C-alpha positions as CSV (number, residue, x, y, z in Angstrom):
1,M,0.0,0.0,0.0
2,T,1.3,3.4,-0.9
3,A,0.2,6.8,0.4
4,S,-1.5,9.1,-2.1
5,S,0.9,10.1,-4.9
6,T,-1.3,12.9,-6.2
7,I,-2.1,16.3,-4.8
8,E,-5.9,16.2,-4.3
9,D,-6.6,19.9,-3.8
10,P,-3.9,22.5,-4.6
11,T,-5.5,25.1,-2.3
12,I,-5.4,25.5,1.5
13,W,-7.1,28.3,3.3
14,A,-6.3,29.1,7.0
15,Q,-7.9,31.4,9.5
16,H,-4.4,32.2,10.6
17,A,-0.9,31.2,9.3
18,L,2.7,31.6,10.4
19,T,4.3,32.8,7.1
20,E,7.8,34.1,6.4
21,D,6.4,37.5,7.2
22,G,4.9,36.5,10.5
23,W,1.3,35.8,11.5
24,K,-1.3,36.6,8.9
25,S,-5.1,36.0,8.8
26,N,-7.3,34.5,6.1
27,V,-4.4,33.1,4.2
28,L,-4.7,31.2,0.9
29,V,-1.8,28.8,0.1
30,T,-1.6,27.2,-3.3
31,I,0.5,24.2,-4.2
32,D,1.9,23.3,-7.6
33,A,2.1,19.9,-9.2
34,D,5.6,19.3,-7.8
35,G,4.4,19.8,-4.3
36,K,5.9,23.2,-3.8
37,I,4.2,26.3,-2.5
38,S,3.4,28.6,-5.5
39,S,1.6,31.4,-3.7
40,V,0.8,32.7,-0.2
41,Q,-1.8,35.4,0.0
42,A,-3.4,37.0,3.2
43,G,-6.8,38.5,3.4
44,Q,-8.4,36.1,1.0
45,P,-11.9,34.5,1.1
46,A,-12.2,30.9,2.1
47,A,-11.5,28.4,-0.7
48,G,-10.2,24.9,-1.1
49,I,-9.4,22.9,2.1
50,R,-10.3,25.1,5.2
51,T,-8.1,24.9,8.2
52,G,-7.5,26.8,11.5
53,I,-3.9,27.6,12.3
54,L,-1.4,26.8,9.6
55,L,2.3,26.2,10.4
56,P,5.3,24.9,8.5
57,A,5.8,21.2,9.4
58,V,9.0,20.2,11.1
59,A,11.8,17.9,9.9
60,N,12.6,15.0,12.3
61,L,16.3,15.0,12.0
62,H,17.2,11.7,13.8
63,S,15.4,8.4,13.9
64,H,16.2,4.7,14.4
65,A,13.0,3.3,13.0
66,F,13.3,-0.3,14.2
67,Q,13.5,0.8,17.8
68,R,9.9,1.9,17.7
69,A,9.0,-1.8,18.2
70,M,10.9,-1.8,21.5
71,A,8.9,1.0,23.1
72,G,7.7,0.1,26.6
73,M,9.9,-3.1,26.7
74,T,13.0,-1.6,28.4
75,E,11.7,0.1,31.6
76,Q,12.7,-2.8,33.9
77,R,15.9,-2.3,35.9
78,G,18.9,-4.4,34.8
79,P,21.2,-6.4,37.0
80,D,23.0,-3.2,38.1
81,P,20.9,-1.3,40.6
82,R,21.9,1.8,38.7
83,D,20.5,1.1,35.3
84,S,21.9,3.1,32.4
85,F,22.1,3.5,28.7
86,W,24.5,0.6,28.6
87,T,21.9,-1.9,30.0
88,W,19.3,-0.6,27.6
89,R,21.8,-1.1,24.8
90,K,22.2,-4.8,25.7
91,L,18.4,-5.3,25.4
92,M,18.4,-3.5,22.0
93,Y,21.1,-5.9,20.7
94,G,19.1,-8.9,21.8
95,F,16.0,-7.5,20.0
96,L,18.1,-7.2,16.8
97,Q,18.7,-11.0,16.6
98,H,15.1,-11.5,15.3
99,L,14.4,-8.6,12.9
100,T,13.8,-9.5,9.2
101,P,13.7,-7.1,6.3
102,D,9.9,-7.4,6.3
103,D,9.8,-6.6,10.0
104,A,12.0,-3.6,9.6
105,E,9.8,-2.2,6.8
106,A,6.6,-2.7,8.7
107,I,8.0,-1.1,11.9
108,A,9.4,1.9,10.0
109,A,6.2,2.6,8.1
110,F,4.2,2.6,11.4
111,G,6.7,4.9,13.1
112,Q,6.5,7.2,10.1
113,I,2.7,7.6,10.2
114,E,3.0,8.4,13.9
115,M,5.6,11.1,13.0
116,L,3.3,12.6,10.4
117,E,0.4,12.6,12.8
118,S,2.7,14.4,15.3
119,G,3.6,17.2,12.8
120,Y,6.8,15.9,11.2
121,A,6.6,15.9,7.4
122,S,10.1,14.4,6.9
123,V,12.6,12.3,8.7
124,G,16.3,11.6,8.7
125,E,16.7,7.9,9.1
126,F,20.0,7.2,10.8
127,H,20.1,3.7,9.4
128,Y,22.6,1.2,10.7
129,L,20.8,-2.1,10.4
130,H,22.5,-3.5,7.2
131,R,23.3,-7.2,7.6
132,Q,21.6,-10.4,8.5
133,P,21.7,-11.8,12.1
134,G,25.2,-13.0,12.7
135,G,26.7,-10.5,10.3
136,L,26.3,-12.1,6.9
137,S,25.6,-9.7,4.1
138,Y,22.3,-9.8,2.2
139,T,22.6,-10.7,-1.5
140,N,21.6,-7.0,-2.1
141,C,23.9,-5.2,0.4
142,A,21.4,-2.3,0.4
143,E,18.5,-4.6,1.2
144,M,17.6,-2.9,4.5
145,C,18.0,0.6,3.0
146,E,15.6,-0.5,0.3
147,R,13.1,-1.4,3.1
148,I,13.3,2.1,4.6
149,V,12.6,3.6,1.2
150,A,9.7,1.3,0.8
151,A,8.3,2.3,4.2
152,A,8.6,6.0,3.3
153,N,6.7,5.3,0.0
154,S,3.9,3.6,2.1
155,S,3.6,6.4,4.6
156,G,4.4,9.4,2.2
157,I,6.9,11.0,4.6
158,G,9.8,12.9,3.2
159,L,13.0,10.9,3.7
160,T,16.6,11.7,4.1
161,L,18.3,8.3,4.1
162,L,21.4,8.3,6.3
163,P,23.3,5.0,5.9
164,V,25.6,4.4,8.8
165,L,29.3,3.5,8.7
166,Y,30.0,1.3,11.7
167,E,33.4,-0.5,11.7
168,H,34.3,-1.6,15.2
169,G,33.1,-1.8,18.8
170,G,35.3,0.8,20.4
171,C,38.2,3.2,20.0
172,D,40.6,0.3,20.5
173,G,39.3,-1.3,17.3
174,R,37.8,-4.3,19.0
175,A,35.6,-6.6,16.8
176,L,31.9,-6.2,16.6
177,T,30.0,-8.8,18.7
178,G,26.4,-10.0,19.1
179,G,23.8,-7.6,17.6
180,Q,26.5,-5.2,16.5
181,K,27.5,-7.6,13.7
182,R,24.4,-6.5,11.8
183,F,25.8,-2.9,11.6
184,G,29.3,-3.6,10.5
185,N,31.0,-2.5,7.2
186,S,34.6,-1.6,6.3
187,I,34.9,1.8,4.5
188,D,35.2,0.0,1.2
189,E,32.1,-2.1,1.8
190,F,30.2,1.0,3.0
191,S,31.2,2.9,-0.1
192,R,29.5,0.1,-2.2
193,L,26.5,0.2,0.0
194,Y,26.2,3.9,-0.2
195,T,26.5,3.8,-4.0
196,D,23.6,1.3,-4.2
197,A,21.5,3.2,-1.7
198,R,21.9,6.4,-3.8
199,Q,20.3,4.5,-6.7
200,L,17.2,3.8,-4.6
201,I,16.3,7.5,-4.4
202,V,17.2,8.6,-7.9
203,D,13.6,8.9,-9.0
204,Q,12.1,9.8,-5.6
205,P,11.4,13.5,-5.6
206,N,10.8,13.7,-1.8
207,M,13.9,11.8,-0.8
208,N,17.6,12.6,-0.5
209,I,20.6,10.9,1.0
210,G,23.5,11.6,3.3
211,I,26.1,9.7,5.3
212,A,26.3,8.9,9.1
213,P,29.4,7.6,10.7
214,H,27.9,6.1,13.9
215,S,30.3,7.7,16.4
216,L,33.9,8.3,17.1
217,R,33.9,5.0,19.0
218,A,32.8,3.1,16.0
219,V,34.9,4.3,13.1
220,S,38.6,4.9,12.6
221,Q,40.0,8.4,12.0
222,S,41.0,7.5,8.5
223,S,37.6,6.1,7.6
224,L,35.9,9.1,9.1
225,S,37.9,11.3,6.7
226,A,37.1,9.0,3.8
227,A,33.4,9.2,4.6
228,V,33.6,13.0,4.6
229,L,34.9,12.9,1.1
230,L,32.3,10.4,0.0
231,A,29.5,12.6,1.2
232,E,30.5,15.4,-1.1
233,G,28.6,18.0,1.0
234,N,25.4,16.0,1.5
235,P,24.0,15.7,5.0
236,F,26.7,14.3,7.4
237,H,25.4,13.1,10.8
238,I,27.3,11.6,13.7
239,H,26.5,10.6,17.3
240,I,28.7,12.6,19.6
241,A,29.3,13.1,23.4
242,E,26.0,11.4,24.4
243,Q,27.4,9.6,27.6
244,D,30.2,10.2,30.1
245,A,31.6,6.8,29.3
246,E,31.9,7.7,25.7
247,V,33.7,10.9,26.5
248,E,36.2,9.1,28.7
249,E,36.9,6.4,26.1
250,V,37.6,9.0,23.3
251,L,39.6,11.1,25.7
252,D,41.8,8.2,26.7
253,A,42.3,7.0,23.1
254,W,42.6,10.2,21.2
255,N,43.7,12.7,23.9
256,A,40.8,15.0,23.4
257,R,37.1,15.1,24.2
258,P,34.8,14.0,21.3
259,V,33.4,17.4,20.2
260,E,36.8,19.0,20.8
261,W,38.6,16.4,18.7
262,L,36.0,16.6,15.9
263,L,36.1,20.3,15.6
264,D,39.9,20.3,15.6
265,N,40.3,17.5,13.1
266,Q,37.4,17.5,10.6
267,P,35.9,20.2,8.4
268,V,32.7,20.6,10.4
269,D,30.3,23.0,8.7
270,A,26.7,23.7,8.0
271,S,26.3,20.3,6.3
272,W,27.0,18.5,9.6
273,C,24.6,17.4,12.3
274,L,26.1,16.4,15.7
275,I,23.5,14.2,17.5
276,H,23.1,14.7,21.2
277,A,26.2,16.6,22.3
278,T,24.9,16.5,25.8
279,Q,28.4,16.1,27.4
280,M,30.2,19.3,26.4
281,Q,32.4,21.8,28.2
282,K,32.0,25.5,27.7
283,H,34.6,25.8,24.9
284,E,33.1,22.9,23.0
285,T,29.6,24.4,23.2
286,E,30.8,27.8,22.0
287,N,32.9,26.3,19.2
288,L,30.1,24.0,18.0
289,A,27.8,27.0,17.7
290,R,30.3,28.9,15.7
291,S,30.9,26.0,13.3
292,K,27.4,26.5,11.9
293,A,26.7,22.7,12.3
294,V,23.3,21.7,13.7
295,A,23.1,20.1,17.1
296,G,20.6,17.2,16.8
297,L,18.7,17.2,20.1
298,C,16.4,14.3,21.1
299,P,15.1,15.4,24.5
300,I,12.6,12.5,25.0
301,T,15.2,9.8,24.3
302,E,17.9,11.7,26.1
303,S,15.6,11.8,29.1
304,N,14.6,8.2,28.8
305,L,18.2,7.0,28.6
306,G,19.5,9.4,31.3
307,D,22.0,11.0,28.8
308,G,22.1,14.5,30.4
309,I,20.9,18.0,29.4
310,F,22.2,19.9,26.5
311,D,23.5,23.4,27.4
312,G,20.9,25.3,25.4
313,V,21.5,28.6,27.2
314,A,25.2,28.9,26.2
315,Y,24.5,27.5,22.8
316,Q,21.8,30.0,22.1
317,Q,24.0,32.9,23.3
318,H,26.4,32.0,20.5
319,A,23.6,31.7,17.9
320,G,23.9,27.9,17.5
321,A,21.6,26.0,15.2
322,W,19.7,23.0,16.5
323,G,16.8,20.8,15.6
324,V,15.0,17.8,17.1
325,G,14.7,14.1,16.4
326,T,12.7,11.2,17.8
327,D,15.8,8.9,18.0
328,S,14.7,5.7,19.8
329,N,11.1,6.5,19.0
330,V,10.1,5.5,22.5
331,R,7.5,8.3,22.3
332,I,6.7,10.1,19.1
333,S,5.4,13.6,19.9
334,L,6.7,16.9,18.4
335,S,5.1,19.1,21.0
336,E,6.5,16.9,23.8
337,E,10.0,16.9,22.3
338,L,10.1,20.7,22.4
339,R,8.4,20.9,25.8
340,T,10.9,18.4,27.3
341,L,13.8,20.5,26.0
342,E,12.6,23.7,27.6
343,Y,11.6,22.0,30.9
344,S,14.9,20.3,31.2
345,L,16.6,23.6,30.9
346,R,14.2,25.2,33.4
347,L,15.1,22.4,35.9
348,K,18.9,22.8,35.2
349,N,18.9,26.6,35.4
350,K,16.1,27.0,38.0
351,G,14.2,29.5,35.9
352,R,11.3,30.0,33.5
353,A,11.0,30.8,29.8
354,I,14.7,29.9,29.3
355,L,14.8,30.0,25.5
356,A,12.4,32.9,25.0
357,D,13.9,36.2,23.9
358,E,12.7,39.8,24.0
359,H,10.5,39.5,20.9
360,R,9.4,35.9,20.9
361,S,7.7,33.6,23.4
362,T,9.2,30.3,24.4
363,G,7.0,28.3,22.1
364,R,7.9,30.6,19.1
365,V,11.6,30.3,19.7
366,L,11.4,26.5,20.1
367,F,9.3,26.2,16.9
368,D,11.5,28.6,14.8
369,K,14.7,26.9,15.8
370,A,13.3,23.4,15.3
371,T,12.0,24.1,11.8
372,A,15.1,25.9,10.6
373,G,17.6,23.4,12.2
374,G,15.7,20.4,10.9
375,A,15.6,21.8,7.4
376,Q,19.3,22.5,7.5
377,A,20.3,19.2,8.9
378,L,18.4,17.2,6.3
379,Q,19.1,19.7,3.5
380,R,15.4,20.0,2.7
381,K,13.7,23.1,1.3
382,T,11.2,23.2,4.2
383,G,10.6,25.1,7.4
384,Q,8.6,28.1,6.0
385,I,5.3,28.8,4.4
386,S,6.7,30.8,1.5
387,V,6.8,30.6,-2.2
388,G,9.3,27.9,-3.6
389,Q,9.3,25.9,-0.4
390,S,8.2,22.3,-0.3
391,A,4.6,22.2,0.9
392,D,5.4,20.5,4.3
393,I,2.6,22.0,6.4
394,L,0.6,21.2,9.5
395,A,-2.7,22.6,10.8
396,L,-3.9,23.1,14.4
397,N,-7.5,23.1,15.5
398,A,-8.3,26.8,16.0
399,N,-11.5,25.9,17.8
400,S,-9.8,24.0,20.6
401,S,-10.5,25.2,24.1
402,S,-6.7,25.5,24.5
403,F,-6.8,28.6,22.3
404,I,-9.7,30.5,23.8
405,A,-7.6,33.1,25.6
406,V,-4.5,33.2,23.5
407,E,-3.3,34.4,20.0
408,K,-0.4,34.4,17.7
409,D,2.9,33.2,19.4
410,Q,0.8,32.1,22.3
411,W,-0.9,29.5,20.1
412,L,2.4,27.8,19.9
413,D,2.9,28.1,23.7
414,A,-0.6,26.6,24.3
415,W,0.1,23.7,22.0
416,M,3.4,22.8,23.5
417,F,2.8,23.6,27.2
418,A,-0.9,23.4,27.8
419,S,-2.0,20.7,25.3
420,D,-0.4,18.1,23.0
421,D,-0.4,16.8,19.4
422,R,-4.1,16.0,19.5
423,L,-4.5,19.6,18.4
424,I,-3.0,18.7,15.0
425,T,-5.8,18.2,12.4
426,D,-3.9,18.0,9.1
427,V,-0.4,17.4,7.7
428,W,0.9,17.8,4.2
429,A,4.2,16.4,3.0
430,A,5.4,17.8,-0.3
431,G,1.8,18.9,-1.0
432,K,0.2,15.5,-0.3
433,H,-2.5,15.6,2.3
434,L,-1.5,12.6,4.4
435,V,-3.1,13.4,7.8
436,K,-6.8,14.3,7.9
437,N,-8.8,14.9,11.1
438,G,-5.7,13.9,13.1
439,R,-5.4,10.5,11.4
440,H,-3.0,9.3,8.7
441,I,-4.9,8.2,5.6
442,E,-3.3,4.8,5.5
443,R,-3.2,4.2,9.3
444,E,-5.6,1.2,9.3
445,N,-3.5,-0.8,6.7
446,I,-0.1,0.2,8.1
447,E,-1.1,-0.4,11.7
448,Q,-2.6,-3.8,10.9
449,R,0.7,-4.9,9.4
450,Y,2.7,-3.5,12.3
451,R,0.4,-5.4,14.8
452,K,1.0,-8.7,13.0
453,T,4.8,-8.0,12.9
454,L,5.1,-7.2,16.5
455,S,3.0,-10.2,17.6
456,V,5.3,-12.6,15.8
457,L,8.4,-10.8,17.1
458,C,7.2,-11.0,20.7
459,Q,6.9,-14.8,20.4
460,K,10.5,-14.9,19.5
461,L,11.9,-12.7,22.3
């Protein structure tokens, strides 16, 4: 089953819309045959599809699709009374022993429709599941990449495919073991995989591709440099400084902290996205902001795994770019992702409205930064309701009781802090109307397949 490939109605009318020129009323947005916005006009009579509050949809810059099937399975404490990311990681590797290509496709498609219903119109899939259980290659080395592309065609979500380079199990070059064997490729093997993966999206207008070395722990310095050349300026994503143990390992092996080493030894620029970066010192935070790279924040996952809190205050003071991702997909909610970021900073700094500025409310700053950072990290022409942009758009229910006493920027505040994603009525991805009345148009079929997949998987665990 494939999500609608045609644009049903090229006209959307909104009572209010957040345009590149700010809030406007009675806004008529038209979409061309290529799924791009062809005109935005305020003060127009109602026509076409009528909506309440129209916003640019957000790009989800970091997802591990298969982990959606694990949601709710990892909240028991491990053998160590102080459970951590590392015990969760062991459970994840055990789960990997049973996933088939069909399973991966079904799980990814289901996660993607949840993303769309949450207000994300595109996703960066940090895809490291390449091999069969035990580490043997599939006949088609890009088999699992092909399944991610197939899932995106089913859901209709915009896709930035990020095949992952994963060479070894630590900075000491130790061999991959257990579930990790499904990730492994040498740089030469990865180059072939990347070449094949690029062919999968050649004729896919709402897809692009980048490269994602897993982390400094998982690749050699020479292979990291080779991957940079291979990317040729396409999106370049890497996990960095997520956990204290990771920082200590890199510091011991390379005589520098992860972010510190990366900025000193690689050409980090606006095409890069550094995922997490929760464990940084002041100079790393400032230098990352100055690099123009995007910090890829995943507040729900970072909270779930106990990673730590990103220093958003110092980063914002130096005009750093950031966006948000759903990462482990334990909970897929755009409003909650943004709320969690702000609330974690309030707890850390013992204050309120931490990311607000003199001219914009907290919700407006969160939304503006997330839309801009996500578009930059995935190199997608999205993030604004303006002519020439991809028609990645979401609509909120203007008649909700959450909006009775508020207006303009406060609509965003009320959505994030006083309500949730149930306020989302409609979502368009590249002009295709995929979410109507809060529900994805293919939810029944995609969810049914997911249910069957998960039922079989649970019997194997």
